[in-house]
C-alpha positions as a Markdown table, in Angstrom:
| # | Residue | x | y | z |
|---|---|---|---|---|
| 1 | Met | 104.1 | 47.1 | 48.9 |
| 2 | Lys | 101.8 | 44.4 | 47.5 |
| 3 | Val | 99.0 | 42.6 | 49.3 |
| 4 | Cys | 97.4 | 39.2 | 48.8 |
| 5 | Leu | 93.7 | 39.3 | 49.5 |
| 6 | Tyr | 92.9 | 35.6 | 50.2 |
| 7 | Phe | 89.3 | 34.3 | 50.3 |
| 8 | Glu | 88.9 | 30.5 | 50.3 |
| 9 | Gly | 86.0 | 29.2 | 48.2 |
| 10 | Lys | 85.2 | 32.5 | 46.4 |
| 11 | Glu | 82.4 | 30.9 | 44.4 |
| 12 | Ile | 80.8 | 29.4 | 47.4 |
| 13 | Ile | 80.8 | 32.7 | 49.5 |
| 14 | Lys | 80.1 | 35.1 | 46.7 |
| 15 | Thr | 76.5 | 35.7 | 47.6 |
| 16 | Ser | 77.3 | 36.2 | 51.4 |
| 17 | Gly | 78.5 | 39.2 | 53.4 |
| 18 | Ile | 82.0 | 37.8 | 53.3 |
| 19 | Gly | 81.8 | 37.6 | 49.5 |
| 20 | Arg | 80.8 | 41.2 | 49.3 |
| 21 | Ala | 83.7 | 42.0 | 51.7 |
| 22 | Leu | 86.1 | 40.7 | 49.0 |
| 23 | Lys | 84.7 | 43.1 | 46.5 |
| 24 | His | 84.9 | 45.9 | 49.0 |
| 25 | Gln | 88.6 | 45.1 | 49.8 |
| 26 | Met | 89.5 | 45.1 | 46.2 |
| 27 | Ala | 87.8 | 48.4 | 45.6 |
| 28 | Ala | 89.4 | 49.9 | 48.8 |
| 29 | Cys | 92.9 | 48.8 | 47.6 |
| 30 | Glu | 92.2 | 50.3 | 44.2 |
| 31 | Ser | 91.0 | 53.6 | 45.7 |
| 32 | Ala | 94.1 | 53.9 | 47.9 |
| 33 | Gly | 96.5 | 52.9 | 45.1 |
| 34 | Ile | 97.5 | 49.6 | 46.9 |
| 35 | Ser | 98.8 | 46.9 | 44.7 |
| 36 | Tyr | 97.1 | 43.6 | 45.3 |
| 37 | Thr | 96.7 | 40.0 | 44.1 |
| 38 | Leu | 94.1 | 37.3 | 44.7 |
| 39 | Asp | 96.6 | 34.5 | 43.9 |
| 40 | Pro | 98.5 | 33.2 | 47.0 |
| 41 | Asp | 101.2 | 31.9 | 44.7 |
| 42 | Asp | 102.1 | 35.4 | 43.6 |
| 43 | Asp | 104.8 | 37.5 | 45.2 |
| 44 | Tyr | 103.5 | 39.9 | 47.9 |
| 45 | Asp | 104.5 | 41.5 | 51.2 |
| 46 | Val | 101.3 | 41.1 | 53.2 |
| 47 | Leu | 98.8 | 38.2 | 53.3 |
| 48 | His | 95.3 | 39.6 | 54.2 |
| 49 | Ile | 93.4 | 36.4 | 54.8 |
| 50 | Asn | 89.7 | 36.4 | 55.2 |
| 51 | Thr | 88.4 | 32.9 | 55.6 |
| 52 | Val | 88.9 | 29.9 | 57.9 |
| 53 | Gly | 89.1 | 26.6 | 56.0 |
| 54 | Val | 91.3 | 23.7 | 55.0 |
| 55 | Ser | 93.5 | 25.8 | 52.7 |
| 56 | Ser | 94.1 | 28.6 | 55.2 |
| 57 | Leu | 96.9 | 27.1 | 57.2 |
| 58 | Pro | 99.0 | 26.1 | 54.1 |
| 59 | Val | 98.6 | 29.6 | 52.7 |
| 60 | Ile | 99.6 | 31.2 | 56.1 |
| 61 | Asn | 102.6 | 28.8 | 56.4 |
| 62 | Lys | 103.7 | 29.6 | 52.8 |
| 63 | Ala | 103.5 | 33.4 | 53.5 |
| 64 | Arg | 105.5 | 33.0 | 56.7 |
| 65 | Ala | 108.2 | 31.0 | 54.8 |
| 66 | Lys | 108.5 | 33.9 | 52.4 |
| 67 | Gly | 108.9 | 36.4 | 55.2 |
| 68 | Cys | 105.5 | 38.0 | 54.6 |
| 69 | Lys | 103.4 | 39.7 | 57.2 |
| 70 | Val | 99.9 | 38.1 | 58.0 |
| 71 | Ile | 96.7 | 40.0 | 58.7 |
| 72 | Tyr | 93.7 | 37.9 | 59.6 |
| 73 | His | 90.3 | 39.5 | 58.9 |
| 74 | Ala | 88.0 | 38.1 | 61.6 |
| 75 | His | 84.6 | 38.1 | 59.9 |
| 76 | Ser | 83.4 | 35.1 | 62.0 |
| 77 | Thr | 82.9 | 34.6 | 65.7 |
| 78 | Glu | 81.4 | 31.7 | 67.6 |
| 79 | Glu | 78.4 | 33.9 | 68.4 |
| 80 | Asp | 77.5 | 34.5 | 64.8 |
| 81 | Phe | 78.1 | 30.9 | 63.8 |
| 82 | Arg | 75.4 | 29.7 | 66.2 |
| 83 | Asn | 71.8 | 29.3 | 65.0 |
| 84 | Ser | 72.8 | 29.1 | 61.3 |
| 85 | Phe | 73.4 | 25.7 | 59.6 |
| 86 | Val | 72.3 | 22.3 | 60.7 |
| 87 | Leu | 74.3 | 21.3 | 63.8 |
| 88 | Ser | 75.9 | 24.7 | 64.1 |
| 89 | Asn | 75.2 | 25.0 | 67.8 |
| 90 | Gln | 76.7 | 21.6 | 68.5 |
| 91 | Ile | 79.8 | 22.4 | 66.4 |
| 92 | Ala | 80.2 | 26.0 | 67.8 |
| 93 | Pro | 82.6 | 25.3 | 70.7 |
| 94 | Val | 84.9 | 23.4 | 68.3 |
| 95 | Phe | 84.6 | 26.2 | 65.8 |
| 96 | Lys | 85.6 | 28.8 | 68.4 |
| 97 | Lys | 88.8 | 26.8 | 69.2 |
| 98 | Met | 89.6 | 26.7 | 65.5 |
| 99 | Leu | 89.0 | 30.5 | 65.2 |
| 100 | Ile | 91.3 | 31.2 | 68.2 |
| 101 | Ser | 94.0 | 28.9 | 66.7 |
| 102 | Tyr | 93.8 | 30.4 | 63.2 |
| 103 | Tyr | 93.5 | 34.1 | 64.2 |
| 104 | Ser | 96.4 | 33.8 | 66.7 |
| 105 | Lys | 98.8 | 33.0 | 63.8 |
| 106 | Ala | 98.5 | 36.6 | 62.5 |
| 107 | Asp | 100.6 | 39.6 | 63.1 |
| 108 | Leu | 97.4 | 41.7 | 63.4 |
| 109 | Ile | 93.7 | 41.0 | 63.3 |
| 110 | Leu | 91.1 | 43.2 | 61.6 |
| 111 | Thr | 87.4 | 42.9 | 62.5 |
| 112 | Pro | 84.5 | 45.1 | 61.4 |
| 113 | Thr | 83.3 | 46.6 | 64.7 |
| 114 | Pro | 84.3 | 47.5 | 68.3 |
| 115 | Tyr | 81.8 | 44.8 | 69.3 |
| 116 | Ser | 83.4 | 42.0 | 67.4 |
| 117 | Lys | 86.8 | 43.3 | 68.6 |
| 118 | Lys | 85.6 | 42.9 | 72.2 |
| 119 | Leu | 84.3 | 39.4 | 71.6 |
| 120 | Leu | 87.7 | 38.3 | 70.2 |
| 121 | Glu | 89.6 | 39.9 | 73.1 |
| 122 | Gly | 87.2 | 37.9 | 75.4 |
| 123 | Tyr | 88.5 | 34.7 | 73.7 |
| 124 | Gly | 91.9 | 35.4 | 75.2 |
| 125 | Ile | 93.6 | 36.2 | 71.8 |
| 126 | Thr | 96.7 | 38.3 | 72.4 |
| 127 | Val | 97.4 | 39.4 | 68.8 |
| 128 | Pro | 96.7 | 43.2 | 68.3 |
| 129 | Ile | 93.1 | 43.7 | 67.1 |
| 130 | Tyr | 91.8 | 46.7 | 65.1 |
| 131 | Ala | 88.2 | 47.5 | 64.3 |
| 132 | Leu | 87.7 | 48.6 | 60.7 |
| 133 | Ser | 84.4 | 48.6 | 58.8 |
| 134 | Asn | 83.9 | 46.4 | 55.8 |
| 135 | Gly | 83.0 | 49.6 | 54.0 |
| 136 | Ile | 80.3 | 50.4 | 51.5 |
| 137 | Asp | 80.2 | 51.4 | 47.8 |
| 138 | Leu | 78.3 | 54.7 | 48.0 |
| 139 | Asn | 78.0 | 55.1 | 44.2 |
| 140 | Arg | 76.2 | 51.8 | 43.8 |
| 141 | Phe | 73.5 | 52.9 | 46.2 |
| 142 | His | 72.6 | 56.4 | 44.9 |
| 143 | Tyr | 69.0 | 56.8 | 44.1 |
| 144 | Asp | 68.3 | 55.7 | 40.5 |
| 145 | Pro | 64.7 | 55.9 | 39.2 |
| 146 | Glu | 65.4 | 53.1 | 36.6 |
| 147 | Lys | 66.4 | 50.7 | 39.4 |
| 148 | Val | 63.2 | 51.6 | 41.3 |
| 149 | Lys | 61.2 | 50.9 | 38.2 |
| 150 | Ala | 63.0 | 47.5 | 37.9 |
| 151 | Phe | 62.2 | 46.6 | 41.5 |
| 152 | Arg | 58.5 | 47.6 | 41.3 |
| 153 | Arg | 58.1 | 45.9 | 37.9 |
| 154 | Tyr | 59.8 | 42.7 | 39.1 |
| 155 | Phe | 57.2 | 42.3 | 42.0 |
| 156 | Ser | 54.2 | 43.9 | 40.1 |
| 157 | Leu | 53.8 | 46.4 | 42.9 |
| 158 | Lys | 51.0 | 48.9 | 42.9 |
| 159 | Asp | 51.4 | 52.5 | 43.9 |
| 160 | Glu | 49.5 | 52.0 | 47.1 |
| 161 | Asp | 51.5 | 49.0 | 48.3 |
| 162 | Lys | 53.5 | 49.3 | 51.5 |
| 163 | Val | 56.6 | 47.3 | 51.3 |
| 164 | Val | 59.1 | 46.1 | 54.0 |
| 165 | Ile | 62.3 | 44.3 | 52.9 |
| 166 | Ser | 65.1 | 42.4 | 54.5 |
| 167 | Val | 68.2 | 40.7 | 53.1 |
| 168 | Gly | 69.9 | 37.6 | 54.5 |
| 169 | Leu | 70.5 | 33.9 | 54.5 |
| 170 | Tyr | 67.8 | 31.6 | 55.7 |
| 171 | Phe | 69.2 | 31.5 | 59.3 |
| 172 | Glu | 67.4 | 31.6 | 62.6 |
| 173 | Arg | 70.1 | 34.0 | 63.7 |
| 174 | Lys | 69.2 | 36.4 | 61.0 |
| 175 | Gly | 65.7 | 36.7 | 62.6 |
| 176 | Ile | 63.8 | 35.1 | 59.7 |
| 177 | Leu | 61.2 | 33.6 | 62.1 |
| 178 | Asp | 60.6 | 36.9 | 63.7 |
| 179 | Phe | 60.3 | 38.5 | 60.2 |
| 180 | Met | 57.6 | 36.0 | 59.4 |
| 181 | Glu | 55.7 | 36.6 | 62.7 |
| 182 | Val | 55.8 | 40.4 | 62.2 |
| 183 | Ala | 54.5 | 40.0 | 58.7 |
| 184 | Glu | 51.7 | 37.8 | 60.0 |
| 185 | Asn | 50.7 | 40.7 | 62.3 |
| 186 | Met | 50.7 | 43.2 | 59.4 |
| 187 | Pro | 48.7 | 41.4 | 56.6 |
| 188 | Asp | 48.1 | 44.7 | 54.8 |
| 189 | Val | 51.9 | 45.1 | 54.1 |
| 190 | Lys | 54.1 | 43.2 | 51.6 |
| 191 | Phe | 57.2 | 41.7 | 53.2 |
| 192 | Ile | 60.1 | 40.7 | 50.9 |
| 193 | Trp | 63.0 | 38.6 | 52.2 |
| 194 | Phe | 65.9 | 38.6 | 49.7 |
| 195 | Gly | 68.5 | 35.9 | 50.0 |
| 196 | Tyr | 68.8 | 32.1 | 49.8 |
| 197 | Thr | 70.4 | 29.2 | 51.6 |
| 198 | Pro | 70.5 | 25.6 | 50.3 |
| 199 | Leu | 67.5 | 24.0 | 52.1 |
| 200 | Ile | 69.4 | 20.8 | 52.9 |
| 201 | Ser | 71.9 | 22.8 | 55.1 |
| 202 | Ile | 69.3 | 24.5 | 57.3 |
| 203 | Pro | 67.2 | 23.1 | 60.2 |
| 204 | Lys | 63.8 | 21.7 | 59.4 |
| 205 | Lys | 61.8 | 24.4 | 61.2 |
| 206 | Ile | 63.4 | 27.0 | 59.0 |
| 207 | Arg | 63.1 | 24.9 | 55.9 |
| 208 | Asp | 59.4 | 24.4 | 56.6 |
| 209 | Val | 58.8 | 28.1 | 57.0 |
| 210 | Val | 60.6 | 29.2 | 53.8 |
| 211 | Thr | 59.0 | 26.5 | 51.7 |
| 212 | Asp | 55.3 | 26.5 | 52.5 |
| 213 | Glu | 54.5 | 27.8 | 56.0 |
| 214 | His | 55.1 | 31.5 | 55.7 |
| 215 | Pro | 52.3 | 34.1 | 55.7 |
| 216 | Thr | 50.7 | 34.9 | 52.3 |
| 217 | Asn | 52.0 | 38.5 | 52.4 |
| 218 | Val | 55.7 | 37.3 | 52.5 |
| 219 | Ile | 57.6 | 37.0 | 49.2 |
| 220 | Leu | 60.8 | 34.9 | 49.1 |
| 221 | Pro | 62.4 | 35.7 | 45.7 |
| 222 | Gly | 65.7 | 34.0 | 46.6 |
| 223 | Tyr | 69.1 | 35.6 | 45.8 |
| 224 | Val | 68.5 | 38.7 | 43.6 |
| 225 | Lys | 71.2 | 41.1 | 42.5 |
| 226 | Gly | 71.6 | 44.2 | 40.4 |
| 227 | Ala | 69.0 | 46.8 | 39.7 |
| 228 | Val | 66.1 | 44.9 | 41.4 |
| 229 | Ile | 67.7 | 44.6 | 44.8 |
| 230 | Glu | 69.3 | 48.1 | 44.6 |
| 231 | Gly | 65.9 | 49.5 | 43.6 |
| 232 | Ala | 64.4 | 47.7 | 46.6 |
| 233 | Tyr | 66.8 | 49.2 | 49.0 |
| 234 | Ala | 65.9 | 52.7 | 47.7 |
| 235 | Asn | 62.2 | 52.3 | 47.2 |
| 236 | Ala | 60.9 | 50.1 | 50.0 |
| 237 | Asp | 59.1 | 51.8 | 52.9 |
| 238 | Cys | 61.5 | 50.3 | 55.4 |
| 239 | Phe | 64.4 | 47.9 | 55.7 |
| 240 | Phe | 63.7 | 45.6 | 58.6 |
| 241 | Phe | 66.6 | 43.5 | 59.9 |
| 242 | Pro | 65.8 | 41.5 | 63.0 |
| 243 | Ser | 69.1 | 39.7 | 63.2 |
| 244 | Tyr | 70.2 | 38.5 | 66.6 |
| 245 | Glu | 74.0 | 38.6 | 66.0 |
| 246 | Glu | 76.3 | 40.3 | 63.5 |
| 247 | Thr | 79.9 | 41.3 | 63.3 |
| 248 | Glu | 78.8 | 44.4 | 61.4 |
| 249 | Gly | 76.0 | 43.7 | 58.9 |
| 250 | Ile | 77.0 | 44.7 | 55.4 |
| 251 | Val | 73.3 | 44.7 | 54.3 |
| 252 | Val | 72.6 | 47.3 | 57.0 |
| 253 | Leu | 75.3 | 49.5 | 55.5 |
| 254 | Glu | 73.7 | 49.0 | 52.1 |
| 255 | Ala | 70.3 | 50.1 | 53.4 |
| 256 | Leu | 71.8 | 53.1 | 55.1 |
| 257 | Ala | 73.7 | 54.1 | 52.0 |
| 258 | Ser | 70.4 | 53.8 | 50.0 |
| 259 | Ser | 68.9 | 56.6 | 52.2 |
| 260 | Gln | 66.4 | 54.1 | 53.6 |
| 261 | Asn | 64.6 | 54.0 | 57.0 |
| 262 | Val | 66.2 | 51.2 | 58.9 |
| 263 | Leu | 64.7 | 49.1 | 61.7 |
| 264 | Leu | 67.1 | 46.8 | 63.6 |
| 265 | Arg | 67.1 | 44.6 | 66.6 |
| 266 | Asp | 68.6 | 46.4 | 69.6 |
| 267 | Ile | 71.9 | 44.3 | 69.9 |
| 268 | Pro | 75.4 | 45.4 | 70.9 |
| 269 | Val | 77.0 | 45.3 | 67.5 |
| 270 | Tyr | 75.3 | 48.5 | 66.5 |
| 271 | Asp | 76.7 | 50.5 | 69.5 |
| 272 | Pro | 77.8 | 53.2 | 69.3 |
| 273 | Trp | 77.5 | 53.9 | 65.6 |
| 274 | Leu | 73.8 | 53.4 | 65.2 |
| 275 | Val | 71.5 | 55.2 | 67.6 |
| 276 | His | 67.7 | 54.7 | 67.9 |
| 277 | Gly | 65.9 | 57.8 | 66.8 |
| 278 | Gln | 69.0 | 59.4 | 65.3 |
| 279 | Asn | 70.1 | 57.4 | 62.3 |
| 280 | Cys | 67.9 | 54.3 | 62.7 |
| 281 | Tyr | 65.1 | 52.7 | 64.7 |
| 282 | Lys | 65.5 | 49.7 | 67.0 |
| 283 | Gly | 63.3 | 47.3 | 68.8 |
| 284 | Lys | 63.8 | 44.5 | 71.3 |
| 285 | Asn | 60.9 | 42.2 | 70.3 |
| 286 | Asn | 58.2 | 41.6 | 67.7 |
| 287 | Glu | 55.7 | 43.7 | 69.5 |
| 288 | Glu | 58.0 | 46.7 | 69.3 |
| 289 | Phe | 58.9 | 45.9 | 65.7 |
| 290 | Val | 55.2 | 45.9 | 64.7 |
| 291 | Ala | 54.6 | 49.2 | 66.5 |
| 292 | Gln | 57.7 | 50.9 | 65.1 |
| 293 | Leu | 57.0 | 49.7 | 61.5 |
| 294 | Arg | 53.4 | 51.1 | 61.8 |
| 295 | Lys | 54.9 | 54.5 | 62.8 |
| 296 | Val | 57.4 | 54.4 | 59.9 |
| 297 | Leu | 54.8 | 53.3 | 57.3 |
| 298 | Asn | 52.3 | 55.9 | 58.5 |
| 299 | His | 54.9 | 58.7 | 58.7 |
| 300 | Glu | 54.3 | 59.1 | 62.4 |
| 301 | Cys | 57.9 | 59.4 | 63.3 |
| 302 | Ala | 61.0 | 61.3 | 62.2 |
| 303 | Asp | 62.4 | 60.4 | 58.7 |
| 304 | Leu | 66.0 | 59.3 | 59.4 |
| 305 | Arg | 67.0 | 58.5 | 55.9 |
| 306 | Glu | 69.4 | 61.4 | 55.5 |
| 307 | Gln | 71.1 | 60.7 | 58.8 |
| 308 | Gly | 71.5 | 57.1 | 57.8 |
| 309 | Arg | 73.2 | 58.0 | 54.6 |
| 310 | Ile | 75.6 | 60.3 | 56.5 |
| 311 | Thr | 76.5 | 57.3 | 58.7 |
| 312 | Ala | 77.2 | 55.2 | 55.6 |
| 313 | Glu | 79.4 | 57.9 | 54.1 |
| 314 | Lys | 81.7 | 57.7 | 57.1 |
| 315 | Arg | 82.3 | 54.0 | 56.1 |
| 316 | Ser | 82.8 | 54.6 | 52.4 |
| 317 | Ile | 85.2 | 52.4 | 50.4 |
| 318 | Gln | 87.5 | 55.4 | 50.1 |
| 319 | Glu | 87.7 | 55.8 | 53.9 |
| 320 | Val | 88.4 | 52.1 | 54.4 |
| 321 | Gly | 91.1 | 52.2 | 51.7 |
| 322 | Arg | 92.9 | 55.0 | 53.5 |
| 323 | Glu | 92.8 | 53.1 | 56.8 |
| 324 | Leu | 93.8 | 49.9 | 55.1 |
| 325 | Lys | 96.9 | 51.5 | 53.6 |
| 326 | Lys | 98.0 | 52.8 | 57.0 |
| 327 | Ile | 97.5 | 49.4 | 58.5 |
| 328 | Tyr | 99.4 | 47.6 | 55.8 |
| 329 | Glu | 102.3 | 50.0 | 55.9 |
| 330 | Gly | 102.3 | 49.9 | 59.7 |
| 331 | Val | 102.5 | 46.1 | 59.8 |
| 332 | Cys | 105.3 | 46.1 | 57.1 |
| 333 | Glu | 107.3 | 48.6 | 59.0 |
| 334 | Gly | 106.7 | 47.0 | 62.4 |
| 335 | Asn | 105.0 | 50.0 | 63.8 |
| 336 | Ile | 101.8 | 48.2 | 64.8 |
């Protein structure tokens, strides 16, 4: 059995969550001994397609003509398309129809969480849908003092500095405006937002905030990879992710795997696998976020880092690889 992992525009998406999903799928296949290719012109038995774009339909049609099975990985929904790029809300209804059309061409749909599975079922899609985490490379996020040094040196941090981080594109959906407001209410704390989006593609109110209207205690280093970001995950005082909508949130998995205290917006995607006070903290608004961050930074609440790491371990690349193998074999054999 050979699988084609297809991601349209790999260079464009490489810094996004979907881009990291490609690396995770490759690693999952390797861990489970699954033969794979990234070239849709190769011979294969299963097309595992991950993106919705102009080349997707020809690739699906070619796979069908060869008698291959098709699995569509539903990373996107109408809900997480909104409040992102310029005109995204106006385009969202059309985007939803396109998603339904494309996803319905598969023999099986994979999506990262029970929440996103429920959304897709609500679209009226009748193809079988399985929830399977994007997975996380646990080895990459083990504590490494050299990475911590790289992070603190990169930002010239002092021993007494309190640091809160987040990672994401410059999208309103990601909660970047709330991140700024919370930072403004905590001027004694350094807030770092890792990530970047071309400014021409985002609405003016977001563009203005990230260029010159953000609080002075907010640092926007852009897209940073390697030791610095991995050291940040491990060494910051809290990972604060106020996103309004996710299909899973790979950066959340990265923070959990780094044994970091995590503060999230209380939204359905994290149910039931992330529970306030057990393996993370949650808040509903900026007032709650500020109060909870104060407790975390002042060590006035339980340290949940170990429980967060355990949660990430259940979603390891190896676990995902084992599940993927069962799904690929089941589709090929006609059992699912």
